[in-house]
C-alpha positions in Angstrom: -0.3 -30.3 138.2 -1.9 -34.2 139.2 -1.3 -36.5 135.5 -3.8 -39.8 135.2 -3.7 -42.8 132.6 -5.9 -43.8 130.9 -6.6 -46.8 128.6 -4.7 -46.6 125.4 -1.5 -46.1 128.1 -0.6 -42.2 127.8 0.2 -40.6 130.7 -1.9 -36.1 130.1 -2.8 -34.1 132.5 -6.0 -33.1 132.9 -5.8 -29.8 130.6 -3.6 -32.0 127.6 -6.1 -34.7 127.9 -8.7 -32.4 127.1 -7.2 -30.7 124.3 -6.3 -34.2 122.7 -10.1 -35.1 122.7 -10.7 -31.9 121.7 -8.9 -32.0 118.3 -11.1 -32.5 115.3 -11.2 -36.0 113.4 -8.6 -36.5 110.5 -10.5 -36.3 107.0 -9.2 -39.8 105.0 -10.0 -38.2 101.9 -8.2 -34.5 102.7 -5.7 -36.7 103.3 -5.7 -38.5 100.2 -6.0 -35.2 97.8 -3.3 -33.4 99.4 -0.6 -36.7 98.7 -2.1 -36.2 95.1 -1.1 -32.7 94.6 1.9 -32.8 96.9 3.2 -36.2 94.2 2.2 -34.2 91.2 4.1 -30.8 90.1 2.2 -27.9 88.1 2.2 -27.6 85.1 0.8 -24.0 84.2 1.9 -21.1 86.3 -0.2 -20.9 89.7 -0.4 -17.2 88.9 -0.9 -16.6 85.3 -1.9 -19.8 84.4 -0.4 -19.6 80.9 3.3 -20.4 81.5 4.9 -23.0 82.1 6.9 -24.5 84.8 10.4 -26.0 85.8 9.6 -29.3 87.2 12.5 -28.6 89.3 10.0 -25.5 90.7 10.0 -25.5 94.0 7.4 -22.7 93.7 5.2 -23.5 90.8 5.8 -19.9 89.1 7.1 -19.3 85.9 9.9 -17.4 84.7 8.6 -14.2 83.6 6.1 -14.6 87.1 9.4 -15.0 88.9 11.0 -12.6 87.9 7.9 -9.7 88.4 7.5 -10.9 92.5 11.2 -10.9 92.5 11.2 -7.2 91.3 8.6 -5.8 93.6 
C-alpha cells in the first residue's frame, strides 16, 4: 500500500485520503444547538410530555413512564 504526504502534513494512503476529502462539512449551528440541548436537562418527560423529570435522571423520563417501560 502506498502512502504519501500532503500539504497538511498527514501521511495517508489514497483510499483514506479520498474518504477524508469526501467527509461532509461540519455545520457550526448544528454543533451549537446540540451543545445547548446537552447542557439543559429536560423539564418534562419526552414520552408523555406532562410528567416532571428529575434533574438527576439521564434518560428524560418521568417515574411513571420509566416504570411502564421497565415492565415491558
